[in-house]
N, C-alpha and C positions, 0 to 999 in steps of 0.2 A: 492266271493268278490274280490279275487286276480285276477281272470280272467277279471272281469269288470274293475278293476283299470288298468290292462295292456292294455285293449282295449282303455280305455280313454286316456292313455298315447300315444298309437300309433296314435289315432285320432288327439290328440293335436300336435304330431310330424308332421303328414301329413298336418295339417292346417298351421303350421309354415313354412313347406317346400313350400306349395302352395303360401303363402304370400311372402316368400323370392323370389320365382320364379317370381311372379307377379311384385314385386318391381324391380327385375332385368330387366324385360321386359320394365317397365315404365321408368327406368333409361336409357335403350338403346334407347327407342323412344324419350325421352326428349333430349338426346345427339344429335341425328340425326336431330330432329326438330330444335334444336338450331342452328345447322350448316346451315340448310335450311333458317331459319329466318335471319341469318347473311348475307348469300348470297343474299337473297331478299332485305335486307336493303341496302347493298352496291350497288347492281345493280340498285334498284329503285332510290337511291340517285344520282347515277351517271347519269342516263338517264332522270330524271324528275325534279331534284332539282337544276338547275342552279340558281345562285344568281339573285333575282329580287326584286323589290320594288313596293309597292302599289302606292307611289308617283313617278311614272316612269319619269315624266317630270323633277323631281328634281335630277335625276341622269343621266345626258345626255350622258356621255361616256359609261355607261353600256347599255343604250338603243340603241345607234347607234354611231359608231366611226366617222361618217360623221358630227356629231354635234360638233366635236372638234374645238374650236375657233370660233364657230358660236354664238356670243352674242355681245351686245353693250358695249364695253369696251376693256381693254387691257389684263387683267388677271382675271381668274375666279377660285375660290376655292370652292369645294363642299364636304359636309360630310353627310352621311346617316347612321342611326342606326335603326335596326329592331329587335324586340323581339316577337317571335311567339310561340303559343301553350304551354305557361307556365301553363295553367290550366289542361293540359292533361299529359304531360311528361316533361322531361328535355327540357327547351325552346330552340328553334332554334334562335340563336343570330347572327346577321349579321351586319358588319360594312364596310362602303365603304368611301374612300377618293380619291379625284381627284383634279388635278390642270391642267389648260390648258390656253394657251395664243393665242392671235390673233396677228400674225406676219404681219406687214405692211411695214417693212423696205425694203423688196425686191421691186425693181421697176418693178411691174407687172401691166399692164394696166387692170383695171376692174377685179382684182382678188386679193386674199390674201390667206395666209396659216395659218393653225392652228396646234399647237403641244400640246400634253398633256401627263400626266402620271396618271395612275389609279391603285389603290391598293384596293383589297377586301379581307376580312377574314370572315369566317363563321364557327360556331360550331353547330352541329345538332345531336339530339337524345341521347339515353343512351350511345352509343359507342363513343360519342364526335367526330363524323365524322367531320374532319376539312378540310377546304379549304382555301388556301392562293394563291392569284394571284397578279401579278404585270405586267401591260401592258403599252406599249408605243403606243400612238395614233398620227396619222398624218392625216390631211385633207386638201383638196384643194377646195377653194370656188370661183366660177366664177359668176360674175355679168353679166347677159345676155343682159338686155336692158339699154337704156340711163338713165332712171330715177331711176335705181337701185331697181325696184320693184320685180324682179325675180332673185333669187340666187339658183344655183344648186351646190351641194356639193358632193364630193367623198372622202371617208375616209377609213382608215383601222387601225387595231391594231395588235400588235404582243407581246407575252409575255410568262412568265414562270408560271406554275401552280404546286402546291404541295397539295397532299391529305394525310390524316392520319386517323387512327382509333385506339381506345384503346380497345383491346380485354378483358382486365381485368375487364371491366365494364359489361360484359355479364355473364349470368348464364348458367351452363351446368349440365346435369344429373349426371355426375361423381362427382360433388361436393355436391351431396345429400347423407348424411351418413345413411340413413334409417329412420331418424326422422325429420331432418330439413336440410336446406341449410347451408353448411360450406364453407366459402370463402377460408379457409386455405388449403382445399383439392385441389389437382391438377386437372385441367380439362381434362388432357390427350389428348389435341387436338394440332395439329400442324398447324401453320400459316406461310406461306412462307415469308410474309413481312407485315409491318404495315404502310409503307410510299410508295408513288409513286410520280413520277415527270414527267412532260411532257411539251412540248411547244404547243402553240395554236395561231391561227390567225383568224381574221374576216375582212369582208369588208362591207361597207354600202354606201347608196346613200340617199341624203336628198334634198328636194325642198321647198323653201320658196317663196310665192308670195303674194303681197299686191294689192288688187283690188282698183279701183277708189273710191269706197264707203268706203274705209279704212278697209274692211274685210281683215284679215291676215290669209292665209292658210299655214299650214306646214304639210308635210307628207314625209315618208321615209320608207326604208326597209333595214334591216341588215342581213347579212348572217354570222352566227356564227359557230365556230368549222369547218371551211372549210377543214382542214386537217384530220378530224375525228381521233383525237389522241387515242392511245391505253391506256385503263384505266382498270387495273385489279390488285387486291391484291393476285391473285392466278396464276400469270404468264400465263394468258390465252390470247393468241394473237388474238383471235376472239372477244374479248371484246373491243368495240370501243365507243367513245363518239359520239352520233348521231349529225348530222348537226342540227342547230337551225335557225329559221327564225323569226325575229321581224318586224312586220308591225305596224306603228303608224301614226296617223293623228289627227290634231286638227285645229280648225278655231276660230279666235278671232272675235266676232261679236259685234260691238258697238251698244248700245241700248239707251244711253242718255249721252250726253257730253262725258266724259271719262269712263263711266261705260260700262261693256261688259260682255257677257257670252262666255264661251270657251268650247264647246262640244268637246269630244275627244274619240278616240277608239284605243285600242292597242290589238294586237293579237300575241301570241307566239305559235310556233309549233316546237316540238323537238321529232323526232321519231314518236311514236304513241300518244304522250302527247300533249295537247294544252291548252291554257288559253286565255280567251277573256274578256277584260275590256271595259265597256260601261259607259259613264257618262259625267261629265263636272264640271266646276266651275264658280262661279260668282265673278267678280272683281269689287270692289267699290273704286273709286279713291277719296282720301281725299285731302282737301285743305291745310293740314299741310305740311310744307316743309320737315320735317323729316319722319313722318309716311305718306308714299305716297299712299299705297294701302292696302286693306284687302281683303282676299279671303275666300270663303266657297265653298266646293265641295263635290259631292256625285258620287260614281262609284259603279258598281257591277262587281265582278269577277264571271261570270256566273256559276251557279251551286255550288258556294263555299261561297262567303261572300259579304257583303255590306261594302263599304269603305267611311268613313266620314272624311273630311279634313278641317282644318282651317289654314290660313296663313296670312302673312303680309310682306310688304316691308318697311324696316326702313333704311333710308339713302341708303347705298350700300349693305345692308344685306337683304336676303330673308329667312324667317323662315316658316317651314311647320310642322304641327302636324296632324297625322291621326290615325284612329283606325279601325281595321277590325272586323266586327261582323259576326261571322260564322253562316250560315243558311243551310249548307249541312247536310247530315245524321250524320256527326260527331258532330253536336250540342248536341246529346244525352249525350256525355261525356264532351264536351267543354263548355256546358251551354251558347253557343253563343259567347264565348270569343275567339277571334282570336289572335290579337296582335297589339301592338302600333308601331308607326314609327315616327322618327324625322328627318327632313332634314334642312340643313343650307347651304346657298350659299352666297358667298361674291364676288363682282365684283369690281375690282380696275381699275381706268382709270388714266393714266398719265396726268398731267396738260399740257395744250397746251403751246407750245413754245411762248414766248413773243418776238416780234421783237424789237431789240435794234439797233438804227441807229449807223453807224460807227462814230467814233470820228476822227476829223481832227485837226491837229495842225496848228493854224494860224501862218503865218510867222511874225517875229518881225520886227518892223520898228524903225529906229533911229529917 
């Protein structure tokens, strides 16, 4: 009996040793896989997750800097809010605000200038990968023909960008105590920095043309990240933000009185990643003085989601609400839920100067 008990104890000791060794290997693998996942998360976010909106037309300075000041009015203020993937993980939350003005005070024959300021902020994923941008936009608009039906615009923006990541929100194998995850344990990892800063600039060209049948065509292309700024949390000089190209086009087609359909296409390409939007919206003009137009639109972001949009023009305000319905392979976990988006634009026009005749003092007669 004594011999059997000793054997059982030795076998139990061997089993415990094997389990301990196995857990050690698992902990080692989890630790290294965590680092790989962090690197993948950071790199993929940097190369493929530029700020973009489903309501691309409602964020003109993000779409193309050549659209700075290209509107009917004197001042334009735009705000965009997007909340995405809340059904899967920590939602990607994006906010954008811009203000631009149409400068006509300069005495330029058949031309005017636009100037604007753009601010973007974004939080993404478990690591709260943060993006903050502030950009100054300038554009020159040239009226080509006599009846002002063709306008060609050139624009650019330049600004400051900041990115951050919170490593405390990640999980590491060294924080596994043998039974469960313990956030109080050190992860025993070293990260050189959690913030980075860089400057960036882009250029764009835009064309607007109105046909004799009142069809209005708009198309343009923007070249983004022309300086390919260095972006790395690991002091890697080989890590660059790839150039990005935004191509966009739309045409306003009248169908009855002031009603129209506006088909559009937008294509983004950055490095090996690309996005294609196809669809359009219907504009219904109202006879109400305040509620001027209502909109309904449908687009597809090919291979990813369907986008449904409703909007309206009220006085000088334009409001848009949209929702992305995910139909890619991710729908298995997203249940088709993509994200909602809200846009708001306000255009202010200065009142026209009223001509007041000069006053003359009549001479007095005795």
